[in-house]
C-alpha positions as CSV (number, residue, x, y, z in Angstrom):
1,M,0.8,11.8,-7.4
2,T,2.1,12.3,-3.8
3,P,2.4,9.5,-1.1
4,P,-0.8,9.5,1.0
5,D,1.2,9.7,4.3
6,D,2.0,13.3,3.6
7,D,-1.0,14.5,5.6
8,P,-0.7,13.3,9.3
9,N,-4.5,13.5,9.5
10,T,-5.1,10.9,6.8
11,R,-6.0,7.5,8.3
12,L,-5.4,4.1,6.8
13,E,-8.4,1.8,6.3
14,Y,-7.8,-1.9,5.4
15,T,-10.3,-3.9,3.5
16,L,-10.9,-7.4,4.8
17,H,-9.3,-8.8,1.6
18,A,-6.2,-6.7,2.3
19,R,-5.9,-8.0,5.9
20,Q,-6.2,-11.5,4.7
21,R,-3.6,-11.0,2.1
22,M,-1.2,-9.4,4.6
23,R,-1.6,-12.5,6.8
24,E,-1.2,-15.0,4.1
25,R,1.9,-13.2,2.7
26,R,3.4,-12.3,6.0
27,I,3.4,-8.6,5.3
28,Q,3.6,-6.4,8.3
29,P,1.6,-3.2,8.7
30,E,4.9,-1.3,9.1
31,E,5.8,-2.5,5.5
32,V,2.6,-1.2,4.2
33,V,3.1,2.2,6.0
34,L,6.7,2.4,4.6
35,T,5.6,1.5,1.1
36,L,3.1,4.2,1.2
37,A,5.3,6.8,2.9
38,A,8.2,6.4,0.6
39,P,7.5,4.4,-2.4
40,D,10.1,3.4,-5.0
41,N,7.3,3.9,-7.7
42,V,3.6,4.8,-7.9
43,T,1.4,3.7,-10.8
44,Y,-2.3,3.5,-11.8
45,G,-4.3,0.3,-11.8
46,E,-6.7,-0.6,-14.5
47,D,-9.5,1.0,-12.6
48,G,-7.8,4.1,-11.5
49,E,-6.6,2.9,-8.1
50,L,-3.1,3.7,-7.1
51,I,-0.3,1.1,-6.6
52,A,2.7,2.1,-4.5
53,I,5.7,-0.2,-5.0
54,K,8.7,-0.6,-2.7
55,T,11.5,-3.0,-2.4
56,I,12.0,-4.0,1.3
57,G,14.8,-6.5,1.8
58,R,14.4,-9.3,-0.8
59,R,10.7,-8.6,-1.4
60,Q,8.9,-6.1,-3.6
61,I,5.8,-4.9,-1.7
62,S,2.9,-3.5,-3.8
63,V,0.1,-1.8,-2.0
64,V,-3.0,-1.2,-4.0
65,F,-5.2,1.7,-2.6
66,V,-7.5,4.6,-3.2
67,E,-7.6,8.0,-1.5
68,S,-10.3,10.1,-0.3
69,E,-10.0,13.5,1.6
70,D,-9.3,11.9,5.0
71,V,-8.9,8.1,4.3
72,T,-6.5,5.9,2.4
73,R,-8.3,2.7,1.7
74,I,-5.9,-0.3,1.3
75,I,-7.5,-2.7,-1.2
76,T,-4.9,-5.4,-1.3
77,V,-1.2,-6.0,-0.7
78,I,1.1,-8.1,-2.8
79,A,4.7,-9.4,-2.1
80,D,7.0,-10.7,-4.8
81,Q,10.5,-12.3,-4.1
82,Q,13.4,-10.4,-5.7
């Protein structure tokens, strides 16, 4: 499992759900990119999706995503207080 940001040609695609959650949870796009580029941990979700996890400041950011050849699709983003 490698971070999706390894390939500069890979683009990020956010679902409407992910954008709504980012707005509700006050998660900046830069935090999503940082989490994907340099995660503290990457695990698999129940349906095979990937979950990148990174602590940024006092929050743990989790980015749920799937990868294809040229797109990383962000499904949702979660923030937990530490």
